[in-house]
VEXMINU-321300 format. One line per 4 residues: their letters; for each residue x, y, z of C-alpha. Coordinates in Angstrom, 2 decimals, always signed. Layout:
% residues N
A) X:Y:Z; ... $
//
This chain:
% residues 172
XXXX) +147.18:+3.04:+192.40; +150.58:+2.86:+192.62; +152.60:+0.37:+194.67; +152.52:+3.46:+197.33 $
XXXX) +148.93:+4.03:+197.44; +148.17:+0.58:+198.27; +151.49:+0.32:+201.24; +149.10:+3.67:+202.12 $
XXXX) +145.60:+2.02:+201.58; +147.14:-0.80:+204.19; +148.80:+0.78:+206.82; +145.23:+3.03:+207.19 $
XXXX) +143.26:-0.33:+207.55; +145.56:-1.72:+209.47; +145.65:+1.62:+212.29; +142.70:+2.35:+211.98 $
XXXX) +141.82:-1.51:+212.86; +144.11:-1.12:+215.50; +142.75:+1.82:+217.23; +139.04:+1.22:+217.24 $
XXXX) +137.02:-1.27:+219.58; +134.45:-2.40:+217.31; +134.30:-3.36:+213.82; +131.09:-3.34:+211.48 $
XXXX) +130.83:-6.50:+210.19; +128.73:-7.64:+207.48; +128.47:-11.34:+205.91; +125.69:-12.06:+203.83 $
XXXX) +123.19:-10.67:+205.73; +123.10:-7.00:+208.25; +126.11:-5.94:+209.63; +126.87:-6.63:+213.02 $
XXXX) +129.25:-4.99:+215.74; +131.89:-6.82:+216.91; +134.81:-5.57:+219.09; +138.25:-7.97:+217.78 $
XXXX) +141.88:-8.13:+217.99; +144.25:-7.17:+215.72; +146.56:-9.84:+215.60; +149.26:-11.01:+212.52 $
XXXX) +148.08:-8.81:+210.31; +144.26:-9.29:+210.57; +141.32:-8.79:+212.99; +140.65:-12.18:+214.55 $
XXXX) +137.07:-12.25:+216.19; +134.38:-14.58:+218.64; +131.69:-16.06:+218.75; +128.25:-17.33:+218.17 $
XXXX) +128.42:-19.30:+221.18; +126.81:-18.70:+224.68; +127.57:-15.84:+226.15; +129.61:-13.85:+223.54 $
XXXX) +129.23:-12.36:+220.32; +126.45:-13.30:+217.07; +128.70:-13.45:+214.43; +126.98:-11.85:+210.88 $
XXXX) +125.39:-14.15:+208.98; +127.84:-16.20:+206.35; +130.99:-15.97:+207.65; +132.36:-18.73:+206.75 $
XXXX) +135.79:-19.90:+205.89; +136.35:-18.82:+202.20; +133.68:-16.62:+202.24; +134.23:-12.78:+201.89 $
XXXX) +133.28:-10.23:+204.59; +132.85:-6.69:+203.99; +134.26:-4.64:+207.22; +133.91:-1.33:+208.52 $
XXXX) +136.33:+0.59:+210.95; +135.01:+3.67:+213.00; +137.03:+6.17:+214.37; +137.79:+6.09:+218.06 $
XXXX) +137.11:+9.41:+219.05; +134.36:+10.74:+216.32; +132.43:+7.09:+216.06; +132.46:+8.09:+212.52 $
XXXX) +133.69:+5.19:+209.21; +137.25:+6.01:+208.27; +137.78:+3.27:+206.29; +135.72:+0.55:+204.38 $
XXXX) +137.74:-2.53:+203.61; +136.24:-6.63:+202.19; +138.02:-9.01:+204.38; +138.98:-12.92:+202.91 $
XXXX) +137.42:-15.10:+205.78; +139.64:-17.66:+207.66; +137.98:-20.00:+209.86; +141.04:-21.68:+212.44 $
XXXX) +140.34:-25.59:+213.89; +140.36:-25.07:+217.84; +144.29:-26.21:+219.62; +146.12:-24.82:+216.13 $
XXXX) +148.85:-23.36:+216.83; +147.51:-20.07:+214.80; +144.38:-20.57:+217.09; +146.34:-20.46:+219.63 $
XXXX) +147.95:-17.41:+219.40; +144.84:-16.28:+218.39; +142.89:-16.65:+221.19; +145.80:-15.41:+223.52 $
XXXX) +145.37:-12.00:+222.47; +141.70:-12.28:+222.34; +141.56:-13.22:+225.85; +143.31:-10.61:+227.54 $
XXXX) +140.88:-7.89:+225.97; +137.59:-10.52:+226.69; +135.82:-8.26:+229.40; +133.22:-9.46:+231.94 $
XXXX) +133.53:-13.34:+230.76; +131.49:-14.96:+232.76; +134.79:-18.39:+233.10; +137.41:-16.58:+232.22 $
XXXX) +139.26:-19.46:+233.93; +137.91:-21.91:+231.06; +137.37:-19.56:+228.96; +139.32:-20.71:+226.26 $
XXXX) +138.24:-24.59:+226.60; +134.36:-23.25:+226.13; +135.73:-20.86:+222.82; +137.01:-24.47:+221.40 $
XXXX) +134.21:-26.35:+222.98; +131.75:-23.73:+221.71; +132.51:-21.33:+219.48; +134.58:-19.88:+216.08 $
XXXX) +137.39:-17.81:+215.46; +137.70:-16.77:+212.40; +139.99:-14.60:+210.92; +139.71:-11.51:+208.30 $
XXXX) +142.14:-10.63:+207.06; +141.82:-7.37:+205.16; +142.14:-6.82:+200.81; +140.49:-4.14:+198.42 $
XXXX) +139.58:-1.00:+200.90; +138.28:+2.07:+200.18; +138.21:+5.64:+202.00; +135.47:+7.24:+200.36 $
XXXX) +131.92:+7.69:+201.65; +128.93:+6.45:+200.96; +126.15:+8.55:+199.18; +123.47:+7.10:+201.94 $
XXXX) +123.34:+7.67:+205.16; +123.97:+3.76:+206.04; +121.75:+4.02:+208.92; +119.63:+1.00:+209.19 $
XXXX) +117.22:-0.73:+212.14; +118.71:-2.00:+214.62; +119.25:-5.41:+215.09; +116.79:-7.61:+217.35 $
XXXX) +118.17:-9.00:+221.09; +117.72:-10.77:+223.64; +118.86:-7.51:+225.79; +116.21:-5.57:+228.02 $
XXXX) +116.51:-2.88:+231.00; +115.93:-3.93:+234.30; +113.28:-2.06:+234.76; +111.73:+1.46:+234.64 $
XXXX) +114.09:+4.40:+235.18; +112.22:+6.29:+238.25; +109.63:+9.05:+237.68; +111.28:+11.38:+239.92 $
XXXX) +114.79:+10.93:+237.56; +114.42:+13.08:+235.70; +113.47:+15.99:+238.41; +116.47:+14.68:+240.73 $
XXXX) +118.80:+15.08:+237.91; +117.25:+19.03:+237.12; +117.99:+19.72:+241.25; +121.17:+18.45:+240.55 $
XXXX) +121.99:+20.43:+237.98; +120.60:+23.14:+239.65; +122.79:+22.85:+242.67; +125.76:+23.88:+240.54 $
//
């Protein structure tokens, strides 16, 4: 791989990761879709606390993670890269800068005023620094069963809903 190829691969990783709302991250267990922020050359995540996204198993300081970035418009796989994982210490200079970026992207936080304090107490903020990248498409579909979740619907849809939707389409 030439120096130009390495620079091109890094530029692809950065642009694709910046523009994608979600990245798929795998530590030692199954991959998880995670929201993130691109900050100072790395993807930054917050999670593993009450009300925050669960982080995959095995994302510890000094470990490696596999990151897959999807296309924002089509949702297909664009690039995969290996990341070096760094756990940012609460209230450190790096942590404060990363959390400042994350705070602006966190939607529907129940405690927006005290969110950063809660993150320092109860959550982990991770920095995923890109290493090797690949734009080769996999041979298999990479399909997997959905991970267990506590998310549920509030109630079942009304039985008349399909008729109402079809009726509305017919009037157009």
